[in-house]
N, C-alpha and C positions, 0 to 999 in steps of 0.2 A: 504394564502400568499398575500401580497399586490401586486397589479397589476401595480403600478407606475413604469415606466421604469427608469432605472438607469440614473442619470445625469452624463454622462461620455463622454469624447471625443472619437469618433470612429477613431482609428488609422489605416490608410491604409499603409501597408508595401509594399515596392517595390520589395520584394523577388520574384524571379521566382520559381514557384513550379516545382520541378524536377519530371519528369514522365518517368519511365523506361519502361512502357508497361508491362502488365501482361504476364507472360510466359504461354505457353500452359498448361491447366489444373490448373492454379492458381485460387485462390479464388477471385471472383469479389467483388469490393467494394459495400457497400450498396447504395441504390439510394439516401438516405438522410443521410448526415453525422451526427453522434451524437455530442453533445457538449463536448468539451474538456476544462477542467480547468487546469491552470498551473500558476507557479510563474514567473512573468515577469522579465527577466534579466536586464531590463532597470530601472524599478521602484521598484522592490522587492515586489510589490503587486500582488493580484490575478487578473487573467484575464480569459475570456471565449472566445472561438472561435468555429465555426462549419467548416469553410473552410480553416483556417490557415491564411488567408489574412486579413479579417475584424475581429478585436479584440475588445472586450468589457471589459474595465477595471472595476473592482468593486471598487467604490470610497471608500476612507478612509481606505482601507486595505494597510498596508505597513509592511516591514520587516517580511514577512510571512515565517514561517518555515514549520512545518508539517501542513497538512490540510486534511480534509476528507469530502466527500459528505454524506448527510443524505440518508437513504435507498430509500426515495421517490424522491430524486433528487431536492428537493425544497430549501435546505439550505446547507451551507458549514460551518463546524467548522474549526477554524484555530488557530494556536499559533502565537501570535504577539511578538512585542518587550518586552523583560523582562520575557518571558515565560507566558504571559497572554493569557487566553482562550477567544475566541470570536466566535459568531455565526452570520451569515449574510444570508439573503435571496439571492437566485440565481439571482434576478434582482437588487441586490445591496442595497435594502431597509432593514430596520429592524436590523441594526447592533447593537449587544448587547455584552457587555463585561461581562463575567461570573465571579463569585467569586471563581474561582478555585485556588488551590495551585500552586506554581511555577511548570510549566510543564517541565518534562525532555524529555519524548518521549512517543509515543503511543497515538493515538486517536481512539476510537471505539464507533460507534453509537449503541444504542439498536435497535432491529429489528423493533420496532414500532416508532422509531425516537423521543422518548420522553426524552431519557437520553443519557449521554455520559460517557464513562469510559476512564481514562487516567492515566499515571504514573506521580505522583507529589511528591514534596519534601516539608516537613514542619518541621522546626527546626532540620534539620539533619536527619530526618526519611524519608525513601522512601516507598511509598505505592501505590496501585491502589485505585483511588478515583472514585466515581460515583456521577454525578451531573445532575440535571434537565436541559434540553436544553433551558428552558425558564428562568433559573436563580435559585437562592437559595443557600443553604449551601451544599458544597460537603460532602460526607460520605465515610469513609474508607471501602473498600470492605471486607477485612479480616484483622483486626488489628493484629492478632497473627502471621501473616507471614511477617517476616522482609524482606526488599529489594525486594518487589514484583514489577514487571515491565512488560511492553509490553502486555497489555490486547488485547484479540481478542474475540469479542462478537458473539456467535453463533446465527444462525437464529432460533435455538430452545430455546434460552434464556440464556444458561449458558455462563460464561466468563472463558476463558483459559488465564493463565498468567504464567510468570516465576518467581521463586525466585532466585535472583541474588547472593545469598550468596555463596561465593567461596568454602566453605567447604561442602555444601550440596545443590547444585543447582538442582531444580526440576521444572517440569511443573505441575501446578495444574489446577483444574477445580472447579468452584463454581457457585452457583446460584447468580443472581444479588443482592440478599439480604445478601450474604455472607454465606448462609447455604450450606449444602451438599458438603463441601470441601473434595476433594480427590486428591491423587497423580496419575497422568497419566504416567509421565516419570521421572525416577531418573537419576542422573548424567547428567544433561541437560544443560551444558554450551553451550553458543551460540545457544540458542534454537529458538527464534523468532517464536512463535506458531501462526498458522493461520487456522481458521476453513474453511472447504469446504463450498460451497454455500448452500448445503442441511444440513449442521451441522452433518453429519455422520462421517466425518474423520477430524483429526487434522494434519496439516502439521507442521513439525518442522525441525530444523537443529541439528546436533550433531557431535562433534569431535570424530573421530574413528582412532585408531592407531593399526597397525599390523606390527610386525617385525621392529620396530623403524621407520616406515613410517606412517605419519599421514595425514589425509584429513578431509573434511567436508562432512557428509552424509546428503542428503535430504531424509527425512523419513516421513511416515504417520502412524497414529495409530487410532483405532476406538474410538468413543466418550466414551466408557466404559473402555478404557485402554487396550483393548485386540488387538491381531494380529498386533503388530508393525512390520513394514517391511521397508527396505531401498528401495528407488525409484531410486536414483542416488548417485554417489560418485564423489566429486571433489578432486582428489589426490593432495597432497602437498599444500593444501590450508592452509594459516596461521590462519584462523579463521575470524570471523566477519560476517556481514549480507550478504547473497547471494540474498536478496530481492526476495525470491520465492513467486510467486503469482499464484492463481488458475485461470483457465479458467472459464467463466461463467457457463458452463455445468458440471464443476467438473471433467472432464475427462483428463485434461492436466495440467501441471505445467510448468511455465516459470521461469527461474532464471538466475542469472549472474554467470559467472566463468571467471578466468583469461585466457587470450589468451596464448596458449602454446608457450613459448619462446619469447613472444612479450609483449610490454607494452599495458595496457588497458584490458578491459573486453569484453566479448561477451555474447549475450543472447541466451540461449539454451532452448529447450522445450522437455519434456518427458511425455509419457503417465503415468497415475496414477499407472498403474500396473508395471511400470519400463521399458517398451519397447519403441522403437522408439526415442531414444535420438538423437537430431540433433541440429546443430548450425543454427540459423536463421539470423545471422548478418555476414555471410561470406563476406569478403571484406570491412568491416567497422572497422576503427581503434580503436574505443572505443564505447561501447554501455552499457547503464545501465537504471534502473528505468522503466522496462517493465510495460505496462498497457494495459489490454485487453479491447476492446470495449464491450458494453453490449451484442451484438449479437455474440461475439467471433470470428468475421471475420477479425478484424483489431487489430494490436498491435502498440501502440505508445511507443517511447523510447527516451531517452536523449543521445545526442552525441555531444561533443565539444560545450556545452552550447546552443545547438539548439535542437528542438524537431522534430523527424522524425516519420513517420508512415509507416507501411508495412502490407501486407496481412499476415494472420496468418500462412502461410506456408513459410514466409520469402521472398516472391517475391514482386515486385512493391514497392520498397523502394523509398521514396521521402521526401524531406524536407517539414515540415509543419509549424513550427514557427521558425523564425530566431534566436531570443534570448529568450529562455524560459527554465524553469527547472521543474522537478517533474510533469509530465503529469498525469491526472486522468480523466477518462471519466465519464460523468454524468449518473447515473443509470436511467433506463427507467421506472421503476415502482414507 
């Protein structure tokens, strides 16, 4: 990766960082803050920060939608204006526009950082595509599966994805070359699959109804399709993405749920075995887009177009970025 520093204006925000003081027994903040990437609410481009006050914009990025760090933390892939796929070094150099099809949703890096998988559209057909991170022609992952969306690339190499066909929605798994296709979950509407950090479990959502009452279940299944179990249930949920994310050690899952009887969402966490469900954002009017720090000790989240951070037990909440969206911590490896 080039070592030339990004030619960008360093913006000093006059925001006062709110400090509530950690409660007794709370998790202390790490001595050196990791780097947080986010979409600037002022410019629409990507920016980086370690302390929330000094921000480093990545030049030439604008109208950024979805983005994702490479596994080694050296690059960021993002979707720009018109659904175009780009890759840029974390210092702002080496910006490259890839020849991807128009991207609809989903960006997933391969474990070695050499390829990207994404949901793309081409002449009315929706598929998962795989492309080299250095450029080239994208390749359809599994041409025979129509409406394939939302890829999640396992640390063990396989890619999980959803078939969005309304008459037979399923979660599939396949190798990166499209081989060894198999069905992991049937009747998988609203699935949003996500591999655990060690690649042993797959997290997904599923609509469940009982006695005319429906909700969304947060569930996990083994990589071989066995031992499916519900971890948590969000009752009376109308469907849609709960934005469930794994903790770095794979022991906990954070997700969004509507606040009971009130407007907005809250961020809750549950142990992977289904115990210890608790609300981390009590007293917050609206919270979404939870992002675990690499050491699992801090969670960033979005609220009222600002980014806040808190300790992983929900204590020590403080404003981090005044106007920012979609926080994502830089991987440490």
